[in-house]
DSSP file (Angstrom, degrees, kcal/mol; ACC not computed):
  #  RESIDUE AA STRUCTURE BP1 BP2  ACC     N-H-->O    O-->H-N    N-H-->O    O-->H-N    TCO  KAPPA ALPHA  PHI   PSI    X-CA   Y-CA   Z-CA
    1    1 A X     >        0   0    0      0, 0.0     4,-2.2     0, 0.0     5,-0.2   0.000 360.0 360.0 360.0 -44.9    0.0    0.0    0.0
    2    2 A X  H  >  +     0   0    0      1,-0.2     4,-2.8     2,-0.2     5,-0.2   0.879 360.0  54.8 -61.3 -37.9    2.8    2.4    0.9
    3    3 A X  H  > S+     0   0    0      2,-0.2     4,-1.4     1,-0.2    -1,-0.2   0.901 107.3  50.0 -62.4 -40.4    4.5    1.7   -2.4
    4    4 A X  H  > S+     0   0    0      2,-0.2     4,-0.6     1,-0.2     3,-0.2   0.928 113.1  45.5 -63.7 -44.9    1.3    2.7   -4.3
    5    5 A X  H >X S+     0   0    0     -4,-2.2     3,-1.5     1,-0.2     4,-0.7   0.914 108.5  57.2 -64.1 -42.7    0.9    5.9   -2.3
    6    6 A X  H >< S+     0   0    0     -4,-2.8     3,-0.5     1,-0.3     4,-0.4   0.812  98.1  61.7 -59.8 -31.6    4.6    6.7   -2.8
    7    7 A X  H 3< S+     0   0    0     -4,-1.4    -1,-0.3    -3,-0.2    -2,-0.2   0.761 111.0  39.0 -65.4 -24.2    4.2    6.5   -6.6
    8    8 A X  H XX S+     0   0    0     -3,-1.5     3,-1.6    -4,-0.6     4,-0.9   0.466  85.0  95.5-107.4  -3.2    1.7    9.4   -6.5
    9    9 A X  T << S+     0   0    0     -4,-0.7     3,-0.3    -3,-0.5    -1,-0.1   0.807  83.0  56.4 -62.6 -28.7    3.2   11.7   -3.9
   10   10 A X  T 34 S+     0   0    0     -4,-0.4    -1,-0.3     1,-0.2    -2,-0.1   0.692 108.0  49.4 -74.7 -15.6    5.0   13.8   -6.6
   11   11 A X  T <4 S+     0   0    0     -3,-1.6     2,-0.6     1,-0.1    -1,-0.2   0.604  98.8  75.5 -94.8 -14.4    1.6   14.4   -8.2
   12   12 A X     <  +     0   0    0     -4,-0.9     2,-0.3    -3,-0.3    -1,-0.1  -0.884  59.3 157.5-104.4 115.8   -0.2   15.5   -5.0
   13   13 A X     >  -     0   0    0     -2,-0.6     4,-2.3     1,-0.1     5,-0.2  -0.946  49.9-122.9-133.8 157.2    0.6   19.0   -3.8
   14   14 A X  H  > S+     0   0    0     -2,-0.3     4,-2.9     1,-0.2     5,-0.2   0.917 114.3  53.3 -62.5 -42.8   -1.2   21.5   -1.6
   15   15 A X  H  > S+     0   0    0      1,-0.2     4,-2.5     2,-0.2    -1,-0.2   0.903 109.8  47.1 -60.4 -41.8   -1.1   24.0   -4.4
   16   16 A X  H  > S+     0   0    0      2,-0.2     4,-2.8     1,-0.2     5,-0.2   0.916 112.5  49.6 -67.1 -42.2   -2.7   21.6   -6.8
   17   17 A X  H  X S+     0   0    0     -4,-2.3     4,-2.6     2,-0.2     5,-0.2   0.936 113.1  46.2 -60.5 -47.4   -5.4   20.7   -4.3
   18   18 A X  H  X S+     0   0    0     -4,-2.9     4,-2.7     2,-0.2    -2,-0.2   0.920 113.5  49.6 -62.3 -44.1   -6.2   24.3   -3.5
   19   19 A X  H  X S+     0   0    0     -4,-2.5     4,-2.4    -5,-0.2    -2,-0.2   0.931 113.6  44.4 -60.8 -48.0   -6.3   25.1   -7.3
   20   20 A X  H  X S+     0   0    0     -4,-2.8     4,-2.5     2,-0.2    -1,-0.2   0.891 114.7  49.3 -65.4 -40.0   -8.6   22.2   -8.1
   21   21 A X  H  X S+     0   0    0     -4,-2.6     4,-2.7    -5,-0.2     5,-0.2   0.917 111.0  50.0 -65.0 -43.3  -10.8   23.0   -5.1
   22   22 A X  H  X S+     0   0    0     -4,-2.7     4,-2.6    -5,-0.2     5,-0.2   0.939 111.8  47.6 -59.7 -48.3  -11.0   26.6   -6.0
   23   23 A X  H  X S+     0   0    0     -4,-2.4     4,-2.1     1,-0.2    -2,-0.2   0.932 113.1  48.2 -59.5 -47.9  -12.0   25.8   -9.6
   24   24 A X  H  X S+     0   0    0     -4,-2.5     4,-2.3     1,-0.2    -1,-0.2   0.923 113.1  47.3 -59.8 -46.3  -14.6   23.3   -8.5
   25   25 A X  H  X S+     0   0    0     -4,-2.7     4,-2.7     1,-0.2     5,-0.2   0.885 109.9  52.1 -67.8 -38.8  -16.2   25.7   -6.0
   26   26 A X  H  X S+     0   0    0     -4,-2.6     4,-2.5    -5,-0.2    -1,-0.2   0.911 110.5  49.5 -61.5 -40.7  -16.3   28.6   -8.5
   27   27 A X  H  X S+     0   0    0     -4,-2.1     4,-2.0    -5,-0.2    -2,-0.2   0.923 112.5  47.0 -62.7 -44.6  -18.1   26.4  -11.0
   28   28 A X  H  X S+     0   0    0     -4,-2.3     4,-2.0     2,-0.2    -2,-0.2   0.903 113.1  48.2 -65.4 -41.2  -20.6   25.3   -8.3
   29   29 A X  H  X S+     0   0    0     -4,-2.7     4,-2.8     1,-0.2     5,-0.2   0.907 109.3  54.0 -64.9 -41.3  -21.2   28.9   -7.2
   30   30 A X  H  X S+     0   0    0     -4,-2.5     4,-2.3    -5,-0.2    -2,-0.2   0.896 107.3  51.3 -60.0 -40.7  -21.6   30.0  -10.8
   31   31 A X  H  X S+     0   0    0     -4,-2.0     4,-2.1     2,-0.2    -1,-0.2   0.930 111.5  47.0 -61.2 -45.7  -24.3   27.3  -11.3
   32   32 A X  H  X S+     0   0    0     -4,-2.0     4,-1.2     1,-0.2    -2,-0.2   0.931 114.1  46.7 -62.9 -46.1  -26.2   28.5   -8.3
   33   33 A X  H  X>S+     0   0    0     -4,-2.8     5,-0.9     1,-0.2     4,-0.7   0.853 110.0  53.9 -67.4 -33.9  -26.0   32.1   -9.3
   34   34 A X  H ><5S+     0   0    0     -4,-2.3     3,-0.8    -5,-0.2    -1,-0.2   0.918 109.6  47.2 -64.6 -43.6  -27.0   31.3  -12.8
   35   35 A X  H 3<5S+     0   0    0     -4,-2.1    -1,-0.2     1,-0.2    -2,-0.2   0.731 104.0  62.6 -71.6 -20.1  -30.2   29.6  -11.7
   36   36 A X  H 3<5S-     0   0    0     -4,-1.2    -1,-0.2    -5,-0.2    -2,-0.2   0.702  94.3-145.3 -77.2 -17.8  -31.0   32.4   -9.3
   37   37 A X  T <<5 +     0   0    0     -3,-0.8     2,-0.3    -4,-0.7    -3,-0.1   0.853  43.4 151.8  56.8  39.2  -31.3   34.8  -12.3
   38   38 A X      < -     0   0    0     -5,-0.9     2,-0.3     1,-0.1    -1,-0.2  -0.669  58.2 -89.3 -97.5 155.1  -29.9   37.7  -10.3
   39   39 A X    >   -     0   0    0     -2,-0.3     3,-2.0     1,-0.2     4,-0.2  -0.477  33.2-143.2 -62.1 120.8  -28.0   40.7  -11.7
   40   40 A X  G >  S+     0   0    0     -2,-0.3     3,-0.7     1,-0.3    -1,-0.2   0.613  95.3  68.4 -68.4 -11.0  -24.3   39.6  -11.8
   41   41 A X  G 3  S+     0   0    0      1,-0.2    -1,-0.3     3,-0.0    -2,-0.1   0.563  88.1  68.7 -81.3  -6.5  -23.2   43.1  -10.9
   42   42 A X  G <  S+     0   0    0     -3,-2.0     2,-0.3     0, 0.0    -1,-0.2   0.529 103.2  35.6 -89.9  -6.5  -24.8   42.7   -7.4
   43   43 A X    <   -     0   0    0     -3,-0.7     2,-0.3    -4,-0.2     0, 0.0  -0.945  58.0-157.7-144.1 163.6  -22.3   40.1   -6.1
   44   44 A X        -     0   0    0     -2,-0.3     2,-0.5     2,-0.0    -3,-0.0  -0.994  18.6-133.9-142.6 136.8  -18.7   39.1   -6.2
   45   45 A X        -     0   0    0     -2,-0.3     2,-0.4     2,-0.0   -19,-0.0  -0.807  22.6-172.6 -95.6 129.9  -17.2   35.7   -5.5
   46   46 A X        -     0   0    0     -2,-0.5     2,-0.5     2,-0.0    -2,-0.0  -0.982   7.2-163.2-124.6 132.4  -14.1   35.6   -3.2
   47   47 A X        +     0   0    0     -2,-0.4     2,-0.3     2,-0.0   -25,-0.0  -0.972  18.1 167.2-117.6 124.1  -12.0   32.5   -2.6
   48   48 A X        -     0   0    0     -2,-0.5     2,-0.4     2,-0.1     7,-0.1  -0.936  22.7-145.5-133.4 155.5   -9.6   32.6    0.4
   49   49 A X        +     0   0    0     -2,-0.3     2,-0.3     6,-0.0    -2,-0.0  -0.941  53.8  62.3-120.8 147.3   -7.6   30.0    2.3
   50   50 A X  S    S-     0   0    0     -2,-0.4     2,-0.5     4,-0.0    -2,-0.1  -0.960  96.0  -8.2 142.4-158.9   -6.9   29.9    6.0
   51   51 A X  S  > S-     0   0    0     -2,-0.3     4,-2.6     1,-0.1     3,-0.4  -0.639  70.3-135.4 -72.6 118.3   -8.8   29.7    9.3
   52   52 A X  H  > S+     0   0    0     -2,-0.5     4,-2.5     1,-0.2     5,-0.2   0.864  96.5  43.2 -50.1 -54.3  -12.4   30.0    8.0
   53   53 A X  H  > S+     0   0    0      1,-0.2     4,-2.2     2,-0.2    -1,-0.2   0.873 116.1  49.3 -65.9 -33.6  -13.9   32.5   10.5
   54   54 A X  H  > S+     0   0    0     -3,-0.4     4,-2.3     2,-0.2    -1,-0.2   0.907 112.1  48.0 -68.3 -41.4  -10.8   34.7   10.4
   55   55 A X  H  X S+     0   0    0     -4,-2.6     4,-2.4     2,-0.2    -2,-0.2   0.876 111.2  51.1 -66.4 -37.4  -10.8   34.8    6.6
   56   56 A X  H  X S+     0   0    0     -4,-2.5     4,-2.5    -5,-0.3    -2,-0.2   0.936 110.6  48.4 -64.9 -45.9  -14.6   35.6    6.5
   57   57 A X  H  X S+     0   0    0     -4,-2.2     4,-1.9     1,-0.2    -2,-0.2   0.907 112.7  48.5 -60.9 -42.2  -14.1   38.5    9.0
   58   58 A X  H  X S+     0   0    0     -4,-2.3     4,-2.7     1,-0.2    -1,-0.2   0.905 111.5  49.8 -64.2 -41.3  -11.2   39.8    6.9
   59   59 A X  H  X S+     0   0    0     -4,-2.4     4,-3.0     2,-0.2     5,-0.2   0.886 106.9  55.3 -65.5 -38.8  -13.2   39.5    3.7
   60   60 A X  H  X>S+     0   0    0     -4,-2.5     5,-1.6     1,-0.2     4,-0.9   0.935 112.9  42.5 -57.6 -46.7  -16.1   41.4    5.3
   61   61 A X  H  <5S+     0   0    0     -4,-1.9     3,-0.3     2,-0.2    -2,-0.2   0.938 117.6  44.7 -66.9 -47.6  -13.8   44.2    6.1
   62   62 A X  H  <5S+     0   0    0     -4,-2.7    -2,-0.2     1,-0.2    -1,-0.2   0.883 119.7  40.6 -65.8 -39.4  -12.0   44.3    2.8
   63   63 A X  H  <5S-     0   0    0     -4,-3.0    -1,-0.2    -5,-0.2    -2,-0.2   0.564 100.6-133.0 -86.1  -9.0  -15.1   43.9    0.7
   64   64 A X  T  <5 -     0   0    0     -4,-0.9    -3,-0.2    -3,-0.3    -4,-0.1   0.930  36.5-165.3  53.5  48.7  -17.1   46.3    2.9
   65   65 A X      < -     0   0    0     -5,-1.6    -1,-0.1    -6,-0.2     3,-0.1  -0.261  24.8-155.7 -67.0 149.8  -20.0   43.8    2.9
   66   66 A X  S    S+     0   0    0      1,-0.3    31,-0.6    30,-0.1     2,-0.3   0.741  77.1   7.8 -94.2 -31.0  -23.5   44.8    4.0
   67   67 A X  E     -a   97   0A   0     29,-0.1     2,-0.5     2,-0.0    -1,-0.3  -0.991  62.7-140.4-151.5 150.4  -24.7   41.3    5.0
   68   68 A X  E     -a   98   0A   0     29,-2.5    31,-3.2    -2,-0.3     2,-0.5  -0.974  14.1-171.2-116.6 126.7  -23.2   37.8    5.4
   69   69 A X  E     +a   99   0A   0     -2,-0.5     2,-0.3    29,-0.2    31,-0.2  -0.977  18.0 165.8-115.1 125.2  -25.2   34.8    4.2
   70   70 A X  E     -a  100   0A   0     29,-2.4    31,-2.6    -2,-0.5     2,-0.2  -0.991  30.5-129.7-142.5 149.5  -23.7   31.4    5.2
   71   71 A X  E     -a  101   0A   0     -2,-0.3     2,-0.3    29,-0.2    31,-0.2  -0.530  22.6-146.3 -88.5 161.7  -24.7   27.8    5.4
   72   72 A X  E     -a  102   0A   0     29,-1.5    31,-0.6    -2,-0.2    12,-0.2  -0.910  19.8-178.6-127.7 157.3  -24.2   25.6    8.5
   73   73 A X        -     0   0    0     -2,-0.3    11,-0.2    10,-0.3    -1,-0.1   0.690  22.0-155.2-118.8 -48.8  -23.4   22.0    8.9
   74   74 A X        +     0   0    0      9,-0.2     7,-0.2     1,-0.0     6,-0.1   0.960  29.7 153.3  67.8  91.5  -23.3   21.3   12.7
   75   75 A X        +     0   0    0      1,-0.2     2,-0.3     5,-0.1     6,-0.2   0.614  53.9  34.7-125.2 -18.8  -21.1   18.3   13.5
   76   76 A X  S    S+     0   0    0      1,-0.1     5,-0.3     2,-0.0     8,-0.2  -0.852  97.5   6.7-133.6 168.4  -19.6   18.6   17.0
   77   77 A X  S  > S-     0   0    0     -2,-0.3     4,-2.4     3,-0.2     5,-0.2   0.518  85.7 -84.1  41.6 160.3  -20.7   20.0   20.4
   78   78 A X  H  > S+     0   0    0      2,-0.2     4,-1.9     1,-0.2     5,-0.2   0.941 130.2  43.9 -63.5 -50.0  -24.2   21.3   21.2
   79   79 A X  H  >>S+     0   0    0      1,-0.2     4,-2.3     2,-0.2     5,-0.6   0.909 116.6  48.8 -61.4 -39.9  -23.6   24.8   19.9
   80   80 A X  H  >5S+     0   0    0      3,-0.2     4,-0.7     1,-0.2    -1,-0.2   0.845 106.5  55.9 -69.4 -33.3  -21.9   23.3   16.9
   81   81 A X  H  <5S+     0   0    0     -4,-2.4    -1,-0.2    -5,-0.3    -2,-0.2   0.899 113.5  41.9 -63.3 -39.6  -24.7   20.8   16.3
   82   82 A X  H  <5S+     0   0    0     -4,-1.9    -2,-0.2    -5,-0.2    -1,-0.2   0.883 140.4   1.5 -75.0 -38.8  -27.2   23.7   16.2
   83   83 A X  H  <5S-     0   0    0     -4,-2.3   -10,-0.3    -5,-0.2    -3,-0.2   0.726  98.3-106.7-122.7 -32.3  -25.1   26.1   14.1
   84   84 A X     X< -     0   0    0     -4,-0.7     4,-3.0    -5,-0.6     5,-0.2  -0.013  35.9 -90.4 102.1 144.8  -21.7   24.7   13.0
   85   85 A X  H  > S+     0   0    0      1,-0.2     4,-1.9     2,-0.2     5,-0.2   0.907 125.5  41.3 -58.9 -48.0  -18.3   25.7   14.4
   86   86 A X  H  > S+     0   0    0      2,-0.2     4,-2.3     1,-0.2    -1,-0.2   0.925 116.2  49.6 -68.5 -43.3  -17.6   28.5   12.0
   87   87 A X  H  > S+     0   0    0      1,-0.2     4,-2.6     2,-0.2    -2,-0.2   0.913 109.0  52.9 -61.4 -41.9  -21.1   29.8   12.0
   88   88 A X  H  X S+     0   0    0     -4,-3.0     4,-1.3     1,-0.2    -1,-0.2   0.912 110.6  47.2 -61.5 -42.2  -21.1   29.8   15.8
   89   89 A X  H  X S+     0   0    0     -4,-1.9     4,-1.5    -5,-0.2    -1,-0.2   0.881 111.7  51.2 -65.3 -37.5  -17.9   31.9   15.8
   90   90 A X  H  X S+     0   0    0     -4,-2.3     4,-3.0     1,-0.2    -2,-0.2   0.880 103.4  57.7 -68.9 -37.1  -19.4   34.2   13.3
   91   91 A X  H  < S+     0   0    0     -4,-2.6    -1,-0.2     1,-0.2    -2,-0.2   0.872 112.5  42.8 -58.7 -35.0  -22.5   34.7   15.3
   92   92 A X  H  < S+     0   0    0     -4,-1.3    -1,-0.2    -5,-0.2    -2,-0.2   0.790 128.7  25.0 -80.0 -29.0  -20.3   35.9   18.1
   93   93 A X  H  < S+     0   0    0     -4,-1.5    -2,-0.2    -5,-0.1    -3,-0.2   0.588  81.4 121.3-116.3 -13.3  -17.9   38.1   16.1
   94   94 A X     <  -     0   0    0     -4,-3.0     4,-0.1    -5,-0.2   -37,-0.0  -0.345  42.7-161.1 -65.2 125.3  -19.7   39.2   12.9
   95   95 A X  S    S+     0   0    0     -2,-0.1     2,-0.3     2,-0.1    -1,-0.2   0.497  73.9  49.4 -84.4  -3.0  -19.8   43.1   12.6
   96   96 A X  S    S-     0   0    0      1,-0.1   -29,-0.1   -28,-0.0   -30,-0.1  -0.822 106.8 -68.6-127.6 167.1  -22.6   43.0   10.1
   97   97 A X  E     -a   67   0A   0    -31,-0.6   -29,-2.5    -2,-0.3     2,-0.5  -0.302  50.6-154.5 -57.0 139.8  -26.0   41.3    9.9
   98   98 A X  E     -a   68   0A   0    -31,-0.2     2,-0.6    -4,-0.1   -29,-0.2  -0.980  10.1-164.5-124.7 124.7  -25.6   37.5    9.4
   99   99 A X  E     -a   69   0A   0    -31,-3.2   -29,-2.4    -2,-0.5     2,-0.5  -0.948  12.1-160.5-108.6 119.5  -28.2   35.2    7.8
  100  100 A X  E     -a   70   0A   0     -2,-0.6     2,-0.4   -31,-0.2   -29,-0.2  -0.872   5.6-169.1-106.4 130.2  -27.6   31.6    8.5
  101  101 A X  E     -a   71   0A   0    -31,-2.6   -29,-1.5    -2,-0.5     2,-0.5  -0.959   3.2-163.1-118.8 133.5  -29.2   28.9    6.3
  102  102 A X  E     -a   72   0A   0     -2,-0.4     2,-0.1   -31,-0.2   -29,-0.1  -0.965  21.2-125.3-117.6 130.4  -29.2   25.2    7.2
  103  103 A X        -     0   0    0    -31,-0.6     2,-0.3    -2,-0.5    -2,-0.0  -0.444  30.0-110.0 -69.8 142.2  -29.9   22.6    4.5
  104  104 A X        -     0   0    0     -2,-0.1     2,-0.3     2,-0.0    -1,-0.1  -0.576  38.4-161.2 -72.6 132.7  -32.7   20.2    5.3
  105  105 A X        -     0   0    0     -2,-0.3    -3,-0.0    -3,-0.0    -1,-0.0  -0.797  24.7-132.3-115.2 160.0  -31.4   16.7    6.0
  106  106 A X              0   0    0     -2,-0.3    -2,-0.0     1,-0.2    -1,-0.0  -0.121 360.0 360.0 -99.3  35.3  -33.1   13.3    6.0
  107  107 A X              0   0    0      0, 0.0    -1,-0.2     0, 0.0    -3,-0.0   0.424 360.0 360.0 -95.3 360.0  -31.7   12.2    9.3
């Protein structure tokens, strides 16, 4: 097994992973925005890497955002189950109105 993994380590890089993830997410966001039929001059897509809540706070300041809309997952702890770790931190620190959306699950 280690030999198989070793054969591919030169092909797996952080930069390549980030690049592929960025491309995929931009495509998915573009699909959502296209189906929303909203004026494309009303929004801007920003991709950042780092500690999520810190990057979101920095983007809010840099972009001079009016509102933050974010999804939640909720996977650990009680507060995190209700909101999600990043969302819970944003509820405490967000300097602008925050709208949180949770996807309906079949659990």
